[in-house]
C-alpha positions as CSV (number, residue, x, y, z in Angstrom):
1,M,-26.2,-33.0,-20.7
2,S,-22.5,-32.7,-19.7
3,V,-21.4,-29.8,-17.6
4,T,-18.5,-27.7,-18.8
5,F,-16.0,-26.4,-16.2
6,D,-13.4,-23.8,-16.6
7,T,-11.1,-25.7,-14.4
8,D,-10.9,-29.0,-12.6
9,L,-9.8,-27.5,-9.3
10,F,-10.0,-24.0,-8.0
11,V,-7.9,-23.3,-4.8
12,I,-8.8,-20.3,-2.7
13,G,-5.6,-19.4,-0.8
14,G,-1.9,-19.5,-1.6
15,G,-0.5,-20.7,1.7
16,S,1.4,-24.0,2.3
17,G,-1.7,-26.2,2.2
18,G,-3.3,-24.7,-0.9
19,V,0.0,-24.5,-2.8
20,R,0.8,-28.2,-2.1
21,A,-2.7,-29.3,-3.1
22,A,-2.5,-27.3,-6.3
23,R,0.8,-28.6,-7.3
24,I,0.0,-32.3,-6.6
25,A,-3.4,-32.1,-8.3
26,A,-1.7,-30.5,-11.4
27,G,0.9,-33.3,-11.3
28,H,-2.0,-35.8,-11.5
29,G,-3.1,-34.0,-14.7
30,A,-5.8,-31.7,-13.3
31,R,-6.4,-28.2,-14.6
32,V,-5.8,-26.0,-11.6
33,M,-6.4,-22.4,-10.8
34,L,-5.3,-20.7,-7.5
35,A,-6.3,-17.3,-6.1
36,E,-4.3,-15.4,-3.5
37,E,-5.2,-11.8,-2.6
38,Y,-2.1,-11.0,-0.7
39,R,1.3,-12.9,-1.1
40,L,2.0,-16.5,-2.0
41,G,3.4,-18.5,0.9
42,G,0.6,-17.8,3.5
43,T,1.1,-17.2,7.2
44,C,4.1,-19.5,7.6
45,V,6.3,-18.0,4.9
46,I,5.2,-14.4,4.9
47,R,4.3,-13.5,8.6
48,G,4.7,-16.6,10.7
49,C,7.0,-19.6,11.1
50,V,9.8,-18.6,8.8
51,P,10.4,-14.9,9.7
52,K,9.7,-15.6,13.3
53,K,12.3,-18.4,13.4
54,L,14.9,-16.1,11.8
55,M,14.1,-13.7,14.7
56,V,14.5,-16.5,17.2
57,Y,17.9,-17.3,15.8
58,A,18.9,-13.6,16.2
59,S,17.7,-13.4,19.7
60,R,19.7,-16.4,20.9
61,F,23.1,-14.9,20.0
62,T,22.9,-12.8,23.2
63,E,23.4,-16.0,25.2
64,E,25.9,-17.4,22.8
65,F,28.1,-14.3,23.2
66,E,27.8,-14.5,27.0
67,D,28.5,-18.2,27.0
68,A,31.6,-17.9,24.8
69,A,33.6,-16.4,27.7
70,G,33.4,-19.6,29.6
71,F,35.1,-21.4,26.7
72,G,38.0,-18.9,26.5
73,W,36.7,-16.4,24.0
74,E,36.9,-12.6,24.4
75,I,33.9,-11.2,22.4
76,G,33.9,-7.5,23.5
77,H,30.6,-5.7,23.6
78,P,28.3,-6.9,20.7
79,T,25.6,-4.5,19.4
80,F,22.4,-5.3,17.6
81,D,20.9,-3.6,14.6
82,W,17.1,-4.1,14.3
83,A,17.0,-2.5,10.8
84,R,19.6,-4.8,9.4
85,L,17.8,-7.9,10.8
86,K,14.5,-6.6,9.3
87,Q,16.1,-6.0,5.9
88,R,17.7,-9.4,5.7
89,R,14.7,-11.2,7.1
90,D,12.3,-9.5,4.6
91,A,14.7,-10.3,1.8
92,E,14.6,-14.0,2.7
93,V,10.8,-14.0,2.8
94,A,10.7,-12.4,-0.6
95,R,13.1,-15.0,-1.9
96,L,10.9,-17.8,-0.6
97,E,7.8,-16.2,-2.1
98,G,9.6,-16.2,-5.4
99,I,10.2,-19.9,-5.1
100,Y,6.5,-20.5,-4.4
101,T,5.6,-18.5,-7.5
102,R,8.0,-20.3,-9.7
103,N,7.0,-23.8,-8.4
104,L,3.4,-23.1,-9.1
105,A,4.1,-21.9,-12.6
106,G,6.4,-24.9,-13.2
107,S,3.6,-27.2,-12.2
108,G,1.2,-25.6,-14.7
109,V,-1.0,-23.9,-12.0
110,E,-2.7,-20.7,-13.1
111,V,-2.3,-18.1,-10.3
112,V,-4.8,-15.3,-10.0
113,A,-3.7,-12.4,-7.8
114,E,-7.2,-11.6,-6.6
115,R,-9.6,-12.3,-3.7
116,A,-12.0,-15.2,-4.5
117,T,-15.3,-15.9,-2.9
118,I,-17.8,-18.7,-3.3
119,E,-21.0,-18.2,-5.4
120,D,-22.4,-21.7,-5.6
121,P,-21.0,-25.3,-5.2
122,H,-19.1,-25.0,-8.4
123,T,-18.5,-21.3,-8.9
124,V,-16.2,-18.7,-7.5
125,R,-16.2,-15.0,-8.1
126,L,-12.9,-13.0,-8.4
127,G,-13.0,-9.8,-6.4
128,S,-11.8,-6.9,-8.5
129,S,-12.9,-8.1,-11.9
130,G,-16.1,-9.9,-10.8
131,R,-15.2,-12.7,-13.2
132,L,-17.0,-16.0,-12.5
133,I,-15.0,-19.3,-12.7
134,R,-16.7,-22.7,-12.9
135,A,-14.8,-25.4,-11.1
136,E,-15.5,-29.1,-10.7
137,K,-13.9,-29.0,-7.2
138,I,-13.2,-26.1,-4.9
139,L,-10.6,-26.2,-2.2
140,I,-10.7,-23.6,0.7
141,A,-7.2,-23.0,2.1
142,V,-7.5,-19.5,3.4
143,G,-5.9,-20.1,6.8
144,A,-6.5,-18.0,9.9
145,S,-5.6,-14.5,11.3
146,P,-5.0,-13.0,14.7
147,S,-8.2,-12.4,16.6
148,N,-7.1,-11.0,20.0
149,E,-10.6,-11.3,21.5
150,P,-12.2,-9.9,23.6
151,A,-11.3,-6.4,22.5
152,I,-10.5,-3.9,25.3
153,P,-10.7,-0.1,25.5
154,G,-7.6,1.2,23.7
155,S,-6.9,-2.0,21.7
156,E,-6.1,0.2,18.7
157,F,-2.8,1.1,20.5
158,S,-1.7,-2.5,20.3
159,I,-0.3,-4.6,17.4
160,D,-0.9,-8.3,16.6
161,S,1.6,-10.9,15.5
162,N,1.4,-9.6,11.9
163,G,2.4,-6.2,13.1
164,V,5.6,-7.4,14.6
165,F,7.1,-7.8,11.1
166,E,6.2,-4.2,10.3
167,L,8.0,-2.6,13.3
168,E,10.6,-0.2,12.0
169,S,12.5,0.0,15.3
170,Q,12.9,-2.3,18.3
171,P,10.7,-1.3,21.2
172,E,12.8,-0.6,24.3
173,R,9.8,-1.8,26.5
174,I,7.2,-4.3,25.3
175,L,4.2,-6.0,26.8
176,V,3.2,-9.3,25.3
177,V,-0.3,-10.5,26.1
178,G,-1.1,-14.2,25.8
179,G,0.1,-17.7,26.8
180,G,0.2,-19.7,23.7
181,Y,2.9,-20.5,21.0
182,I,2.9,-17.0,19.5
183,A,3.1,-15.0,22.7
184,V,5.7,-17.3,24.3
185,E,7.9,-17.3,21.2
186,F,7.8,-13.5,20.6
187,A,8.3,-12.8,24.3
188,G,11.5,-14.9,24.1
189,V,12.6,-13.1,20.9
190,F,12.2,-9.6,22.4
191,A,13.8,-10.5,25.7
192,G,16.7,-12.1,23.9
193,L,17.2,-9.0,21.7
194,G,17.4,-6.8,24.8
195,S,13.9,-5.3,25.1
196,R,12.6,-5.0,28.6
197,T,9.8,-7.6,28.2
198,T,6.7,-8.3,30.2
199,L,4.7,-11.4,29.3
200,L,1.2,-11.4,30.8
201,H,-1.2,-14.3,30.7
202,R,-4.6,-14.8,32.3
203,G,-3.9,-18.4,33.3
204,D,-1.7,-19.9,36.0
205,R,0.6,-21.6,33.5
206,L,1.8,-20.9,29.9
207,L,1.1,-23.2,27.0
208,R,-2.3,-24.8,27.8
209,G,-2.5,-28.4,26.7
210,F,1.2,-29.1,27.1
211,D,2.6,-31.3,29.8
212,D,2.4,-29.6,33.2
213,E,6.0,-30.2,34.1
214,I,7.1,-28.7,30.8
215,R,4.9,-25.7,31.4
216,D,6.3,-25.3,34.9
217,A,9.9,-25.5,33.7
218,L,9.3,-23.0,30.9
219,G,7.6,-20.6,33.4
220,E,10.6,-20.9,35.7
221,A,13.0,-20.2,32.8
222,Y,11.0,-17.3,31.5
223,A,10.7,-15.7,35.0
224,K,14.5,-15.4,34.9
225,R,14.5,-13.9,31.4
226,M,11.7,-11.4,31.7
227,D,8.9,-10.0,33.8
228,L,6.4,-12.9,33.8
229,R,2.9,-12.1,35.1
230,L,0.3,-14.9,35.4
231,N,-3.3,-14.8,36.5
232,R,-3.8,-11.3,35.2
233,T,-5.4,-9.6,32.2
234,V,-5.1,-6.2,30.6
235,E,-8.2,-4.0,31.3
236,R,-7.4,-1.1,29.1
237,L,-4.7,0.7,27.1
238,D,-4.2,4.5,27.0
239,R,-1.8,6.7,25.0
240,D,0.6,8.4,27.4
241,G,2.8,10.7,25.3
242,D,5.1,8.5,23.2
243,A,4.4,5.6,25.5
244,I,1.4,3.3,26.1
245,R,-0.1,2.9,29.6
246,A,-1.5,-0.6,30.3
247,T,-3.9,-1.0,33.2
248,L,-3.9,-4.5,34.5
249,S,-6.7,-6.4,36.3
250,D,-4.9,-6.1,39.6
251,G,-4.9,-2.3,39.3
252,E,-1.3,-1.9,38.5
253,T,-0.2,0.1,35.4
254,L,2.7,-0.5,33.1
255,S,4.3,2.1,30.8
256,V,5.6,0.5,27.6
257,D,6.5,1.4,24.0
258,C,4.7,-1.5,22.4
259,V,1.8,-3.9,23.3
260,L,1.7,-7.1,21.3
261,G,-1.6,-8.9,21.6
262,A,-1.3,-12.7,20.9
263,T,-4.4,-14.2,22.5
264,G,-5.8,-16.2,19.6
265,R,-6.4,-16.8,15.9
266,R,-9.6,-17.2,14.0
267,P,-10.2,-18.9,10.6
268,N,-10.5,-16.4,7.6
269,V,-14.1,-17.2,6.7
270,A,-15.6,-13.7,6.8
271,G,-17.1,-12.8,3.5
272,L,-16.1,-16.0,1.9
273,G,-19.6,-16.9,0.8
274,L,-20.1,-20.1,2.8
275,E,-23.7,-19.2,3.6
276,K,-24.5,-19.3,-0.1
277,V,-23.8,-23.0,-0.2
278,G,-25.1,-23.9,3.2
279,I,-21.8,-24.5,5.0
280,T,-22.2,-23.7,8.7
281,T,-19.0,-23.1,10.6
282,K,-18.2,-24.1,14.2
283,P,-18.5,-21.5,17.0
284,N,-14.8,-20.7,16.5
285,G,-15.3,-20.1,12.8
286,A,-13.7,-23.3,11.6
287,I,-15.1,-25.2,8.6
288,P,-16.2,-28.7,9.5
289,V,-14.7,-31.4,7.3
290,D,-14.5,-35.2,7.3
291,A,-11.3,-37.3,7.4
292,F,-10.8,-36.6,3.7
293,S,-11.2,-32.8,4.1
294,K,-14.6,-32.8,2.4
295,T,-17.2,-30.2,3.7
296,S,-20.9,-30.8,3.8
297,V,-21.0,-29.8,0.1
298,P,-19.6,-32.7,-1.9
299,S,-17.7,-30.5,-4.4
300,I,-16.1,-28.2,-1.7
301,Y,-13.1,-29.2,0.4
302,A,-11.0,-27.4,3.0
303,V,-7.5,-27.9,4.5
304,G,-5.2,-26.2,6.9
305,D,-5.9,-23.7,9.7
306,V,-9.4,-22.9,8.4
307,T,-10.6,-26.3,9.5
308,G,-9.4,-25.9,13.1
309,R,-8.0,-29.5,13.2
310,A,-4.3,-28.7,13.9
311,S,-3.0,-25.3,13.1
312,L,0.5,-26.3,12.0
313,T,2.0,-25.8,8.6
314,P,3.3,-29.4,8.0
315,V,-0.3,-30.6,8.8
316,A,-1.8,-28.3,6.2
317,I,0.8,-29.5,3.7
318,R,-0.1,-33.1,4.3
319,E,-3.8,-32.4,4.2
320,G,-3.4,-30.7,0.9
321,H,-1.4,-33.5,-0.5
322,A,-3.8,-36.1,0.8
323,F,-6.7,-34.2,-0.8
324,A,-5.0,-34.0,-4.2
325,D,-4.0,-37.7,-4.2
326,T,-7.5,-38.8,-3.1
327,V,-9.6,-36.6,-5.5
328,F,-7.3,-36.4,-8.5
329,G,-4.8,-39.1,-8.2
330,G,-6.9,-42.2,-7.5
331,K,-4.9,-42.9,-4.3
332,P,-7.2,-42.2,-1.4
333,W,-5.5,-41.6,2.0
334,C,-6.1,-39.2,4.9
335,V,-3.9,-37.6,7.6
336,D,-3.6,-39.1,11.0
337,H,-4.0,-36.2,13.4
338,R,-3.4,-38.3,16.5
339,L,0.4,-38.1,16.6
340,I,1.8,-34.8,15.5
341,P,5.4,-33.9,16.4
342,T,5.6,-30.2,17.2
343,A,8.0,-27.6,18.6
344,V,7.7,-24.3,20.4
345,F,10.6,-22.0,19.6
346,S,10.8,-20.5,23.0
347,T,14.1,-20.1,24.7
348,P,14.5,-22.7,26.1
349,E,12.9,-24.6,23.2
350,I,10.2,-27.3,23.5
351,G,9.6,-30.4,21.5
352,V,6.6,-32.7,21.9
353,V,5.2,-35.8,20.3
354,G,2.2,-37.8,21.6
355,H,0.2,-37.3,24.8
356,N,0.9,-35.2,27.9
357,E,0.9,-37.1,31.2
358,D,-2.7,-36.2,32.1
359,V,-4.1,-37.3,28.8
360,A,-1.9,-40.4,28.7
361,R,-3.4,-41.5,32.1
362,Q,-6.9,-40.8,30.8
363,C,-6.3,-42.8,27.6
364,F,-4.3,-45.7,28.9
365,G,-4.8,-45.8,32.7
366,D,-1.6,-47.3,34.0
367,I,1.5,-45.6,32.6
368,D,5.1,-45.4,33.5
369,V,6.7,-42.0,33.5
370,Y,10.4,-41.7,32.8
371,R,11.9,-38.3,33.7
372,S,15.3,-36.7,33.5
373,S,16.3,-33.2,34.5
374,F,19.9,-32.3,34.1
375,R,22.3,-29.5,33.5
376,P,23.4,-29.5,29.8
377,M,27.1,-30.1,29.1
378,K,27.5,-26.6,27.5
379,A,26.4,-25.0,30.8
380,T,29.2,-26.6,32.8
381,L,31.8,-24.2,31.3
382,S,29.5,-21.3,30.5
383,G,28.1,-21.2,34.0
384,R,24.7,-20.5,32.7
385,D,21.8,-21.4,35.1
386,E,19.8,-23.7,33.0
387,R,18.4,-27.2,33.0
388,M,17.0,-29.5,30.4
389,L,13.9,-31.7,31.0
390,M,12.9,-34.8,29.2
391,K,10.0,-37.1,29.8
392,V,9.0,-40.4,28.2
393,L,5.5,-41.7,28.8
394,V,4.9,-45.5,28.4
395,D,1.7,-47.5,28.3
396,K,2.4,-50.3,30.8
397,A,0.1,-52.8,29.1
398,S,1.8,-52.6,25.7
399,D,5.2,-51.0,26.6
400,R,4.5,-48.6,23.8
401,V,5.9,-45.0,24.1
402,V,2.8,-42.7,23.9
403,G,4.5,-39.4,24.7
404,V,7.9,-37.7,24.6
405,H,8.5,-34.2,25.9
406,V,11.8,-32.3,25.7
407,L,12.6,-28.8,27.0
408,G,16.1,-27.4,26.2
409,H,18.6,-26.8,23.4
410,D,17.5,-28.2,20.0
411,A,14.4,-29.7,21.4
412,G,12.7,-29.3,18.0
413,E,15.4,-31.1,16.1
414,I,15.4,-33.9,18.7
415,I,11.7,-34.4,18.6
416,Q,11.6,-34.7,14.8
417,A,13.8,-37.8,15.0
418,V,11.9,-39.2,18.0
419,G,8.7,-38.5,16.2
420,I,9.6,-41.2,13.6
421,A,10.0,-43.8,16.3
422,V,6.8,-42.9,18.2
423,T,4.8,-42.8,15.0
424,M,6.0,-46.3,14.1
425,G,4.8,-47.5,17.5
426,A,8.2,-47.9,19.2
427,T,8.2,-49.5,22.7
428,K,10.2,-48.5,25.7
429,A,12.3,-51.7,25.0
430,D,13.1,-50.3,21.5
431,F,14.3,-47.1,23.2
432,D,16.4,-49.0,25.7
433,R,18.2,-51.1,23.1
434,T,19.1,-48.1,21.0
435,I,22.8,-47.2,21.5
436,A,23.3,-43.7,23.0
437,V,25.1,-41.0,21.0
438,H,27.6,-39.7,23.6
439,P,28.0,-37.0,24.7
440,T,24.7,-35.5,23.7
441,A,21.6,-34.3,25.5
442,G,19.4,-36.6,23.3
443,E,21.1,-39.7,24.8
444,E,19.0,-39.2,27.9
445,L,16.0,-40.5,25.9
446,V,17.5,-43.9,25.5
447,T,19.3,-44.2,28.9
448,M,16.4,-43.6,31.4
449,R,15.8,-46.9,33.1
450,T,13.7,-46.3,36.2
451,P,10.1,-44.9,36.2
452,A,9.7,-41.8,38.3
453,V,7.0,-41.0,40.8
454,T,4.7,-38.5,39.1
455,K,4.7,-35.0,40.7
456,H,1.5,-33.7,39.3
457,P,-1.9,-35.1,39.9
458,V,-4.1,-35.6,36.9
459,G,-6.2,-32.5,36.0
460,V,-3.9,-29.9,37.5
461,G,-3.6,-26.7,35.3
């Protein structure tokens, strides 16, 4: 007896990964439905990468105005309007959301503006209507949300990274708690916009998992831009009139106008119905999947942040594309998570592809480290106290480049191009025979000739 399904694919979640999977599957001829309870676009478009990057751009004009004087410009005294930035940023987010909506409709995907939960391996329930949909395949693409654990007394007086985009006015004094991407980026934004910014992190370096020299250089740069406090935590928050009083682990108190907690994110699996089909999540809430994004239930797949593999929008997009090609297009392939170019939009910016120095030594044993630290050309006339740092890590046995790390202007743009070469398996000899583009900062990557003596023993930090 044949089973009748209402749709070939039901996607739960309208973020980047879910939308890509839905559109590609529909392009392969599948009948596709997608449920999104909030807004199409997911974390990246609505309350993550895109609006945050627009705020990063805004925050960097402060230095641009200051630097212009060194090149002969008279700027006067610029002023910043938070409300205008918020209005224009939110309008751009709405425009992008509209594009997502139109693209799904143009692909023939049926969008349901409701919460969807799993009832059995082939059935989802729509929240407000209670309608049951039978699907041959179910794709979970619900992403993750700020967790900020463990909770502390007075945590209700703080906001998370989502709350930043709801602020109606710029805080004069802000405490940012955390040491990862989100904390580092927002601390840079608020400092650049003129807020008196304190960045507090429980560890001794920012950005755990990144190369130690990059972490040290960022810490030095941030200590000049803001009040950077390491090896400390927040014990409690109390309302103090219009201000918030933060009590720190060293006994000191800070009086601020806003506290931003950015200490972690957790997959959005609560109430999803995974227990009904026997899917057990990892301790951090992530859904286990195989290389092809299949869960322990053959008809149910998962992509993106909810899997905990690599919480990056381009990764979710590729996972969604691979899933759709594999399951509905007859073209099986899976995403290689070993080499992922990435950027941190701090100021100064960071771009990375491949291993950090510690991991490279653990994986390959004998490596050569090429390092260049220099004052960027722009700073010679502006007089700004800044340096760029670049590292190239090479496996001695094969001469293959296994890691590239850049800190400084346009590091994200630089690492995108370098990522192509490293992904293709470029050797140091390939870098060396590449003609430099002069004068640029990026030329340092192809002109470093002598391996440096490592400054950091393996395992530090």
